[in-house]
N, C-alpha and C positions, 0 to 999 in steps of 0.2 A: 782567740785560740788559733794556732796555725799548725800545719803539718806538712811534711815533705818526705819523699821516697828517693833514695839513691840506689840505682840498680833495679833490676826487674826480677823478683823472685818467682819466675815462671814455674819452676819445680821446687816448691818450698821444702826446705829441710825439716819442716815441722812434722813430717810423717816418715816412718821407715817401714820396710816390708820385713815381716818376721820370717822365721824358718818355715812356717806353715803357709806362707803366702798371704797372710792377713796383714792389714795395716795397723800399726800401733803409733799413736801420737806421742811425740817427745814432749816432755814438760818444758816450760819456759824456766830458765834459770834467772832468778832475780839477784842481780849483783849488788847485794847490800848485806851488811852484818848488823844493821839496825832492825831489831825484831819488830818494833812499832811500825816502821815504814813497810816492812815485809807484810805485816798483817793488813795494813791499809791496801796495799797493792793486790794481795790475794782476795780481799773483799770486793774490790772494784772489778777485777778481771774475772772473778769466779761467779759473778751474778747469774750468767746464763748457763753455767755448767759446762761450757765448751772448752775452757782453757785451764790447765793446771799449772800452778807456779810453785817452784821450790826455791829455797834459799841456798846460800853457799854451803851451809853446814850439811843439809840434806843431800846436796850434790857431791859431798866429799871434796869441796873446793876451798875449804878454809885454809889449807896449807899453801895455796897459791899466793905468792907475794902480791900485795895490792899494787895497782898501777899508780903512777904519779899523775895527779890531776893538774896538769900544767896549762890547761885551757884558761882563757881570759873571759869566756862566756859560759853560761849554763849549757848551751848547745854543745860546745867543744868538749866539756868535761863529761857529759852524758855519753857522747859518742866514743870517747876514749875508753870509758869503763865497759861499755857494751861490746865493743870490738875486742877488747883485751880478753874478756872472759869467754866470749864465743870462740875465739881462736884457740884457747887453752883447754876448753872442756868439750868442744864439739856440739854444744847445745845452743839452740836459739836463746839469746840472752837479752834481758831487759835491764836497763840501768836508767836511773834518773839523776839529775842534778837539780837541786832546788835550794831556795834561800829566801831571805827577807831583804827587801830593798826599801830603805828608808830615805825619803827625799831630803830631809833636813840634815842627813849625814852624807850627802853626795852619793847616795846609792849603797852605802855600807849597811850591813856587813856583806850583802851581795853574794858573789860566788865563794866568798870566804866564810859564809854563815856557820858552817860546821866547825871550821878551824879558828874562828874569831876568838881571841883571848886564849887560844890553845884548845886542842880537841878534847883534852881531859877535864877542862873546866866545866863544872856542872851548869846546866842551863838556868837554874835558878839564879846563879851568880851572874851569868851573861844577861839575863833579863833585868836584874836589878841595875846592872851597869848601864844598860840601854836606857832605862828610866832616868837614871842620873844624868846621862848625856842630854836628855830631852827635858830636863827639869826647867820649868818656866816657859817652855815653848807652847804657844797657843794651839788649840785644837786644829784650826785650819792649816797649820804648818806642820802637823804631825802625820801627814799622809804617808802611806806605805803600801806595799803590795807583796804578797807571796808569789813567787815565780817557780814553776816546775817545767823542766824539759825532760821528756822521756825519749830514750833511744832504744830501738829493738834491732839487734844485729843477728844475722844468720851466718853460720860458718862459711857459707859460699861467698860472703862479702856484701850482700845487700843490707841496707840499713834504712829504717823508718824513724823519723823524729816528729814529735808533736810538742807544742808549748801551751801551757795553761797558766792563767794569772787570776789572782783574786785581790780586789782592791779593798783597802781599809785604812786604818791609822794605828798609831801606837797609843794604846790605852794609857791612862794616867796612873794605873796601878796593876799589879799582878792579879788576875781574876780567873778562877777556875783551876781545876786539877786534871782536866781531860787533855787528850792529845799528847803532844810532846814538843820539845824544842821551844820555839818562841810563841807557841800557841796561846799561853796565858796573857801575853801582853799585846797580841794582835787583835784589834777590834774590827770585825767584819762589817763593812757598810751594808752588805746584803742581809746578813743575819741579825744585825743590830745588837750583837754581843761578841765577846771574845771567842776565838776558836777553843780556848780552854774550857769554856762552859758548854760547848756543844756536845751532843752525844756522838759516838762514833758514826752512827748512821747519818746524822745530820751533816757532819763534816765530810763524809765520803760522798755526799750528794752534790756538794757545791765548792769544795776546796780547789785550789790550784792544781793539786795532784790529781784529783778526780777528773778535772777538765782535760788534762793532758792524757790521762789513761783512758778516758772515754773515747778520745780520738783514736788512740791505739786500738782499742777494742772494736771500734767501728771498722777500722782498716782490716783487722784480722778476720772479722766476720764477713767482710766483703770478698774474701779470697778463699776458694776451695783448697783444701789440703791435698797436695799431690804426693804420690809415693816417691821415695828416693831409694834407689837400689843400694843395698849395703855394700 
């Protein structure tokens, strides 16, 4: 797990001063239209009760045209999304880019994980295609990892990034109905089962996304909220 900070949020836009002079914390905008991902992020960041997260719909930002994810790395795409929505909404914005990296496929689907075979293609079909591509490949050569990079951008320009990974392999069959995306075919070395068979609580304690967001949470909790004059 790695993390970095660009800029110094000395007066964090996380708090504003109301007309009565009291401080009110701004919610974090989570730049995703994927409700499953939003729920995971809310569960991770909401554990201590200090941070409120809202989605694009709740923020009234669904009408904003989505940015082009032109980056070639998870880091680049996460930063593109976070900066884009922070600039347009004035809210501190969290975005992540995540995907499945399969060694036998030279790292594919990688940063194209959501767009692999087309964004509208059901994941059940993507998972079956993945199993077909790896048909006959022995277990030692089926190594894979989930990668997540989270970026948190403030309207003033500061940005924090953190990366989390979870090692495993591609299972020999679809297993489980939990999670979403490639979870049913990703066998976790740590859990000894696929992500698709884990409960939400289990997955949120050890997943690649959990590790990246735990680093973000630690960073946020290490900084006092400072008022920003309206």
